[in-house]
C-alpha positions as CSV (number, residue, x, y, z in Angstrom):
1,M,43.9,-1.4,27.1
2,N,44.3,-4.8,25.3
3,M,44.8,-4.5,21.6
4,L,43.3,-7.3,19.4
5,P,46.0,-9.1,17.3
6,W,45.9,-8.6,13.6
7,D,44.0,-11.5,12.0
8,A,44.6,-11.8,8.3
9,G,42.1,-14.6,8.1
10,V,39.3,-12.5,9.5
11,M,40.2,-9.6,7.3
12,S,40.3,-11.9,4.2
13,N,36.8,-13.2,5.0
14,A,35.5,-9.6,5.5
15,N,37.0,-8.5,2.2
16,E,35.5,-11.4,0.4
17,M,32.0,-10.2,1.1
18,F,32.5,-7.1,-1.1
19,Q,34.2,-8.9,-4.0
20,F,32.3,-9.6,-7.2
21,D,31.5,-13.3,-7.4
22,P,30.6,-14.4,-11.0
23,G,29.4,-17.8,-9.9
24,M,27.0,-16.5,-7.2
25,T,25.8,-13.7,-9.5
26,D,24.9,-16.2,-12.2
27,L,23.2,-18.4,-9.6
28,I,21.0,-15.6,-8.3
29,F,20.3,-14.2,-11.7
30,E,19.3,-17.6,-13.0
31,Y,16.9,-18.0,-10.1
32,C,15.4,-14.6,-10.7
33,R,15.1,-15.4,-14.4
34,N,13.2,-18.6,-13.7
35,R,10.9,-16.8,-11.1
36,L,10.1,-14.0,-13.5
37,A,9.3,-16.6,-16.3
38,E,6.7,-18.5,-14.2
39,D,3.4,-18.2,-16.0
40,P,1.2,-18.2,-14.1
41,V,2.8,-17.7,-10.7
42,P,1.8,-20.5,-8.4
43,L,0.2,-19.9,-5.1
44,D,2.3,-22.2,-2.9
45,F,1.2,-22.9,0.6
46,G,2.2,-20.2,3.1
47,G,2.3,-21.4,6.7
48,I,1.7,-25.1,6.0
49,A,5.3,-26.1,6.8
50,T,5.8,-26.2,10.5
51,N,9.2,-27.5,11.3
52,F,11.3,-24.4,10.4
53,E,13.8,-24.9,13.2
54,E,14.9,-28.2,11.7
55,A,15.0,-26.7,8.1
56,L,17.0,-23.7,9.2
57,E,19.3,-25.4,11.8
58,G,22.9,-24.8,11.2
59,L,22.6,-22.4,8.2
60,I,24.3,-19.4,10.0
61,T,27.8,-20.4,10.9
62,P,31.1,-18.6,11.8
63,Q,32.7,-19.7,8.5
64,G,29.8,-19.3,6.1
65,Q,28.5,-21.8,3.6
66,D,28.2,-22.4,-0.2
67,A,25.7,-20.0,-1.7
68,R,24.2,-22.8,-3.9
69,A,23.3,-24.9,-0.8
70,I,21.7,-21.9,0.9
71,L,19.7,-20.9,-2.2
72,D,18.6,-24.6,-2.6
73,R,17.3,-24.5,1.0
74,Y,15.4,-21.3,0.3
75,D,14.0,-22.7,-2.9
76,K,12.9,-26.1,-1.5
77,V,11.8,-25.1,2.0
78,I,11.4,-21.3,2.6
79,S,9.8,-20.3,-0.7
80,K,7.4,-23.2,-0.6
81,A,6.1,-21.9,2.8
82,I,5.1,-18.5,1.3
83,I,1.9,-17.8,-0.5
84,S,2.7,-15.9,-3.6
85,V,0.9,-12.6,-3.4
86,D,1.5,-11.9,-7.1
87,S,-0.3,-15.1,-8.2
88,P,-3.5,-14.3,-10.2
89,R,-5.2,-16.8,-7.9
90,F,-4.4,-14.7,-4.8
91,L,-7.7,-13.1,-4.1
92,S,-7.5,-12.3,-0.4
93,F,-6.6,-9.2,1.6
94,I,-5.3,-6.9,-1.1
95,P,-3.1,-8.7,-3.6
96,A,-0.1,-7.4,-5.5
97,A,0.8,-7.8,-9.2
98,P,4.1,-6.0,-9.9
99,T,4.9,-5.6,-13.6
100,K,7.9,-7.4,-15.0
101,A,9.6,-4.1,-15.7
102,S,9.1,-2.9,-12.1
103,L,10.5,-6.1,-10.7
104,L,13.5,-6.0,-12.9
105,F,14.2,-2.4,-12.0
106,D,13.8,-3.1,-8.3
107,M,16.9,-5.3,-8.8
108,V,18.7,-2.3,-10.2
109,V,17.7,-0.2,-7.2
110,S,19.0,-2.9,-4.8
111,A,22.2,-3.6,-6.8
112,S,23.0,0.1,-6.9
113,S,22.3,0.7,-3.2
114,L,20.3,3.8,-4.2
115,N,19.7,6.2,-1.3
116,G,16.7,8.5,-1.8
117,T,17.0,10.4,1.5
118,S,18.2,13.8,0.2
119,W,18.8,15.7,-3.0
120,L,22.5,15.8,-2.2
121,E,22.8,12.0,-2.3
122,G,20.1,11.1,-4.8
123,A,19.0,14.0,-7.0
124,G,18.5,11.8,-10.1
125,T,16.5,9.2,-8.3
126,I,14.4,11.8,-6.5
127,A,13.7,13.7,-9.8
128,A,12.4,10.5,-11.4
129,E,10.3,9.6,-8.3
130,N,8.8,13.2,-8.4
131,Q,7.8,12.6,-12.0
132,V,5.6,9.8,-10.8
133,L,4.2,11.8,-7.9
134,K,3.4,14.6,-10.4
135,F,1.5,12.1,-12.5
136,L,-0.5,11.0,-9.5
137,S,-1.2,14.5,-8.2
138,R,-2.5,15.6,-11.6
139,A,-4.7,12.5,-11.7
140,A,-6.2,13.6,-8.4
141,G,-6.8,17.1,-9.8
142,L,-4.1,19.0,-8.0
143,D,-1.9,21.6,-9.6
144,D,1.9,21.3,-10.2
145,H,2.6,22.8,-6.8
146,A,1.6,19.6,-5.1
147,G,4.3,17.1,-4.1
148,G,5.5,14.7,-1.5
149,C,7.5,11.5,-1.4
150,F,7.4,7.7,-1.4
151,V,7.1,5.9,2.0
152,S,7.0,2.3,3.0
153,G,3.3,1.8,3.1
154,G,-0.1,3.2,3.7
155,S,0.1,3.2,7.5
156,T,3.3,5.3,7.4
157,G,1.8,7.6,4.8
158,N,-1.4,8.2,6.9
159,L,0.6,8.8,10.0
160,S,2.9,11.3,8.3
161,A,0.0,13.2,6.7
162,L,-2.1,13.4,9.9
163,V,0.7,14.7,12.1
164,V,1.0,17.5,9.5
165,A,-2.7,18.2,9.8
166,R,-2.4,18.3,13.6
167,D,0.5,20.7,13.5
168,R,-1.1,23.1,11.0
169,A,-4.3,23.2,13.1
170,R,-2.3,24.2,16.2
171,R,-0.4,26.9,14.2
172,N,-3.5,28.3,12.6
173,N,-5.8,28.1,15.6
174,P,-4.1,29.6,18.7
175,A,-7.6,29.8,20.4
176,L,-7.5,26.0,20.6
177,A,-4.3,26.0,22.7
178,G,-4.7,23.5,25.5
179,R,-7.8,21.9,24.1
180,R,-8.1,18.4,22.6
181,L,-8.1,18.4,18.8
182,R,-10.3,16.1,16.9
183,F,-10.4,14.6,13.4
184,A,-13.7,13.6,11.9
185,V,-13.4,10.0,10.7
186,S,-15.7,7.3,9.6
187,E,-16.5,4.1,11.5
188,E,-15.3,2.3,8.4
189,A,-11.8,4.0,8.4
190,H,-8.8,1.8,8.1
191,S,-7.3,0.6,11.4
192,S,-4.1,2.6,10.6
193,I,-6.1,5.8,11.0
194,A,-7.1,5.0,14.6
195,G,-3.5,4.0,15.2
196,A,-2.1,7.3,13.8
197,L,-4.5,9.3,15.9
198,R,-3.3,7.5,19.1
199,V,0.3,8.2,18.2
200,I,-0.2,11.9,17.5
201,D,-2.5,12.3,20.6
202,V,-5.6,13.5,18.6
203,D,-9.1,12.3,19.3
204,A,-11.5,10.9,16.7
205,L,-15.0,12.2,16.1
206,I,-16.5,9.0,14.9
207,V,-19.2,9.6,12.2
208,P,-21.7,6.8,11.5
209,T,-22.0,5.8,7.9
210,I,-24.9,5.4,5.5
211,D,-24.6,1.9,4.0
212,H,-20.9,1.9,5.1
213,R,-20.2,5.2,3.3
214,F,-19.0,8.4,5.0
215,T,-21.1,11.2,3.6
216,I,-21.4,15.0,4.2
217,E,-25.0,14.5,5.4
218,Q,-23.8,12.3,8.2
219,L,-20.9,14.6,9.1
220,L,-23.2,17.7,9.3
221,A,-25.7,15.8,11.5
222,V,-22.9,14.8,13.9
223,L,-21.4,18.3,14.0
224,E,-24.8,19.9,14.6
225,S,-25.3,18.0,17.8
226,D,-21.7,18.2,18.9
227,Q,-20.9,20.3,22.0
228,D,-17.5,21.5,20.8
229,P,-17.4,21.6,16.9
230,E,-14.5,24.1,16.9
231,T,-12.1,21.4,18.0
232,V,-12.8,19.3,14.8
233,V,-9.9,20.5,12.6
234,A,-9.6,17.7,9.9
235,I,-11.7,15.3,7.9
236,V,-10.3,11.9,7.0
237,A,-12.0,10.0,4.2
238,T,-11.4,6.7,2.4
239,G,-11.0,6.2,-1.3
240,G,-11.9,2.6,-1.4
241,T,-12.4,0.7,1.9
242,T,-10.2,-2.4,2.3
243,N,-13.0,-4.7,3.2
244,A,-15.6,-3.7,0.5
245,G,-14.0,-1.2,-1.8
246,I,-16.5,1.6,-0.9
247,V,-15.5,5.2,-1.8
248,D,-16.6,7.9,0.6
249,D,-18.4,11.1,-0.4
250,L,-15.1,12.8,-1.4
251,E,-16.8,15.6,-3.2
252,G,-19.2,16.6,-0.4
253,L,-16.6,16.1,2.4
254,G,-13.9,17.9,0.4
255,Q,-16.0,20.9,-0.4
256,Y,-17.0,21.3,3.2
257,A,-13.4,21.0,4.3
258,R,-12.3,23.7,1.8
259,E,-15.1,26.1,2.9
260,H,-14.3,25.7,6.6
261,E,-10.5,25.5,6.3
262,L,-10.3,22.0,7.7
263,W,-7.5,19.6,6.6
264,F,-8.9,17.0,4.2
265,H,-7.0,13.8,3.9
266,V,-7.9,10.8,1.8
267,D,-6.7,7.3,2.5
268,G,-6.6,5.8,-1.0
269,A,-4.0,3.1,-0.1
270,Y,-5.9,0.4,-2.0
271,G,-8.6,2.2,-4.0
272,G,-6.9,5.4,-4.9
273,A,-5.6,3.9,-8.1
274,A,-9.2,3.8,-9.5
275,M,-8.9,7.6,-10.0
276,L,-7.2,6.6,-13.2
277,S,-10.1,4.3,-14.2
278,T,-12.4,5.0,-17.2
279,L,-15.1,3.1,-15.3
280,R,-14.9,4.5,-11.7
281,G,-12.8,7.7,-12.1
282,D,-15.9,9.8,-11.4
283,L,-16.0,8.6,-7.8
284,F,-12.7,10.4,-7.2
285,K,-13.4,13.9,-8.5
286,G,-13.5,15.1,-5.0
287,M,-9.8,14.4,-4.7
288,R,-9.1,17.8,-6.1
289,H,-10.1,19.2,-2.6
290,V,-7.5,17.2,-0.7
291,D,-4.7,18.6,1.5
292,S,-3.1,15.2,1.5
293,F,-3.7,11.7,0.2
294,I,-2.0,8.4,-0.1
295,V,-2.1,5.6,-2.7
296,D,0.0,2.4,-2.6
297,P,1.6,1.5,-5.9
298,H,2.5,-1.9,-4.4
299,K,-1.2,-2.6,-4.5
300,W,-3.3,-1.5,-7.5
301,L,-0.5,0.3,-9.4
302,F,1.5,-2.8,-10.0
303,A,4.8,-2.0,-8.2
304,P,6.9,-4.2,-5.9
305,F,6.7,-4.0,-2.2
306,D,7.2,-1.7,-0.4
307,C,5.9,1.5,-2.0
308,A,3.3,4.1,-1.0
309,A,2.9,7.6,-2.5
310,L,2.2,10.4,-0.1
311,I,1.2,13.7,-1.7
312,Y,0.4,17.2,-0.2
313,R,-1.4,20.1,-1.9
314,N,1.0,22.4,-0.2
315,P,4.3,20.5,0.6
316,E,5.5,23.5,2.6
317,E,3.1,22.5,5.4
318,A,4.8,19.1,5.6
319,K,8.3,20.6,5.7
320,K,7.3,22.6,8.8
321,T,6.5,19.4,10.6
322,H,8.9,16.8,9.2
323,T,12.2,18.5,8.5
324,Q,14.8,17.0,10.8
325,T,17.6,19.2,12.2
326,A,21.0,18.0,13.3
327,A,24.5,19.3,12.8
328,Y,25.3,16.6,10.3
329,L,22.1,17.3,8.3
330,D,22.7,21.0,7.9
331,I,24.4,20.5,4.5
332,I,21.2,19.0,3.0
333,H,19.1,22.0,4.1
334,D,20.1,24.8,1.8
335,E,16.9,26.9,1.4
336,E,18.5,29.1,-1.4
337,K,19.0,26.0,-3.6
338,Q,15.4,24.9,-3.0
339,E,16.4,21.2,-3.3
340,W,13.8,18.5,-2.7
341,N,14.6,16.2,0.2
342,P,12.1,13.4,0.7
343,T,13.0,13.3,4.3
344,D,11.2,16.6,4.8
345,Y,7.8,15.2,3.9
346,A,7.3,12.1,6.1
347,I,8.3,10.3,9.3
348,H,11.5,8.9,8.0
349,L,15.1,9.8,7.3
350,T,17.1,7.1,5.4
351,R,15.0,5.6,2.6
352,R,15.6,3.5,-0.4
353,S,14.5,4.9,-3.8
354,R,11.3,2.8,-3.7
355,G,9.6,4.9,-6.3
356,L,12.0,4.1,-9.1
357,P,10.5,0.7,-10.1
358,I,7.1,2.2,-10.8
359,W,8.8,5.1,-12.6
360,F,10.6,2.7,-14.9
361,S,7.5,0.7,-15.5
362,L,5.3,3.7,-16.2
363,C,7.9,4.9,-18.7
364,V,8.3,1.5,-20.4
365,Y,4.6,0.6,-20.7
366,G,2.9,4.0,-20.8
367,T,0.0,5.3,-18.7
368,D,-2.7,3.9,-21.0
369,A,-1.6,0.4,-20.0
370,Y,-2.0,1.3,-16.4
371,V,-5.5,2.6,-17.0
372,A,-6.4,-0.6,-18.8
373,A,-5.0,-2.8,-16.1
374,V,-6.9,-0.9,-13.3
375,D,-10.1,-1.3,-15.4
376,D,-9.4,-5.0,-15.8
377,G,-9.7,-5.4,-12.0
378,I,-13.1,-3.7,-12.0
379,R,-14.4,-5.7,-14.9
380,I,-13.5,-9.1,-13.4
381,A,-15.2,-8.0,-10.2
382,E,-18.3,-7.1,-12.2
383,H,-18.2,-10.4,-14.0
384,A,-17.8,-12.3,-10.7
385,A,-20.8,-10.4,-9.3
386,H,-23.0,-11.5,-12.2
387,V,-21.9,-15.1,-11.9
388,I,-22.7,-15.1,-8.2
389,E,-26.1,-13.5,-8.7
390,A,-26.9,-16.3,-11.2
391,H,-25.7,-19.1,-8.8
392,P,-28.5,-20.9,-7.0
393,N,-26.5,-21.3,-3.8
394,L,-24.9,-17.9,-3.6
395,E,-26.0,-14.4,-2.7
396,L,-24.3,-11.2,-3.7
397,I,-24.1,-8.9,-0.6
398,R,-23.6,-5.7,-2.5
399,P,-22.6,-4.7,-6.0
400,P,-18.8,-4.2,-6.2
401,G,-17.8,-0.5,-5.9
402,L,-14.3,-1.1,-7.1
403,S,-12.7,-4.5,-7.4
404,I,-13.9,-6.2,-4.2
405,V,-16.8,-8.6,-4.2
406,L,-18.6,-9.7,-1.0
407,F,-20.9,-12.7,-1.2
408,R,-22.3,-15.6,0.9
409,R,-22.9,-19.2,0.5
410,K,-26.5,-20.0,1.7
411,G,-26.5,-22.1,4.8
412,W,-22.8,-22.0,5.6
413,S,-21.4,-21.5,9.0
414,D,-18.0,-20.0,10.0
415,E,-16.5,-23.5,9.9
416,H,-17.8,-24.1,6.4
417,Y,-16.1,-21.0,5.1
418,N,-12.8,-21.8,6.9
419,E,-12.7,-25.4,5.6
420,W,-13.5,-24.2,2.1
421,S,-10.8,-21.6,2.2
422,E,-8.2,-24.1,3.4
423,K,-9.1,-26.7,0.8
424,L,-8.9,-24.1,-2.0
425,L,-5.3,-23.4,-1.0
426,R,-4.4,-27.0,-0.5
427,D,-5.7,-27.8,-4.0
428,Q,-4.0,-24.6,-5.4
429,I,-7.2,-23.4,-6.9
430,G,-7.2,-20.1,-5.1
431,F,-6.4,-18.2,-2.0
432,V,-9.7,-16.8,-0.8
433,T,-10.1,-16.0,2.9
434,P,-13.5,-15.2,4.5
435,T,-14.2,-11.8,6.2
436,K,-16.8,-10.3,8.5
437,W,-19.7,-8.2,7.2
438,E,-22.1,-6.8,9.7
439,G,-21.1,-9.5,12.1
440,E,-21.6,-12.3,9.6
441,T,-18.8,-14.5,8.2
442,V,-18.9,-14.2,4.4
443,A,-16.7,-14.8,1.4
444,R,-14.7,-12.0,-0.2
445,F,-12.9,-11.7,-3.6
446,A,-10.2,-9.0,-3.9
447,F,-9.4,-8.6,-7.6
448,L,-6.4,-6.8,-8.8
449,H,-4.2,-9.0,-11.1
450,P,-5.2,-8.4,-14.8
451,E,-4.4,-12.1,-15.4
452,T,-7.1,-13.4,-13.0
453,S,-9.5,-14.9,-15.6
454,N,-13.2,-15.6,-15.7
455,E,-12.3,-19.3,-15.8
456,M,-10.4,-19.0,-12.5
457,V,-13.5,-17.3,-10.9
458,A,-15.8,-20.1,-12.3
459,E,-13.4,-22.8,-10.9
460,I,-13.4,-21.2,-7.5
461,L,-17.2,-20.7,-7.3
462,A,-17.8,-24.3,-8.5
463,T,-16.3,-25.5,-5.2
464,M,-19.3,-23.8,-3.4
465,N,-22.0,-26.0,-5.0
């Protein structure tokens, strides 16, 4: 066996990576300070830059390079080829608008290397995260027994909840052994739901919608004509569809699920934050029936990426599915201590304490500020809808349910919408991408940032004359 010679130079370089560097620290903090101070945050251009190979050539070397030169390349090349999701002019997909407090505390989480996997390693961080989860579960109408954890995003949250629903159905319905289980889902359900069902090997009972909304009437009609309704063991509803912000019949579907002992899951990744709203909160009263739900704080609850809250009515059901066993993990599973391990409630093990930034922000600003900020997104959507209705060349497709507005420009083709969207971004007026609605290309505003103003909306709509 050949032994590698001792290389003091290599060891010196390795040690250097873990030494405090005041100059580099000041450099990074100054950059972060300037970024946080931008008002408003510019859009920038996303994928406009094309020659990344040349821009990045030679940056990773055996010896390393000066931090200032690398940060300069990031600032002048890489950051300019990224559309800023937190700009108040970002109105596509689902935007983000993290509070300043949450961004700052995310730096604390990173600088502290906080591990939120188990109570043994991160009791303090988990206790703080659970305080936020309790706030959200109470807003949904659940009691203090409810709980869960923070995961990376809505797709992971949906998958984690639905695998628990599957396992509970198998445990509680031995007569269904060997038969294909099915979950009732809307044709409007998010793509992550279909993906999750494929992963967990469960079939979907697709329920047609009434005006794109999943209702109890439609579910009953489908079940009445179904040949094997016993195999339908769960209902998956949406608390704010991504494309149009439509809230399903949570009350009717939830009541039916409770009466028939079906698992009721609500995907509120985008719209679930509106359960806090003084304007739309009534749409979410049916949340009190859920067995599980998700909401993404990195969307309409103003937290940094990546952060999704996953909450169960009875967390014990999740533990039966998700608790991982291994010799080296035995120490974190002490049932007598009743410690709370986030790894027991989702498909993950190691996890950063991604719930702490929203915890800090909620504590600093108070819940009233969050309610007001959510309401702001709804109000700007309502204002935009009124302006569109008054515009001679525009047509409002449907009144905004939450904070998404669908509309069309009379006489425009797909090419017109695409050219318009590209020019808006080039001119830094807005980032507004078209979508499809009933097979037609249309325009779509997704409002979220409280600093998106009526003037910004007017400026964008003026380009459609």
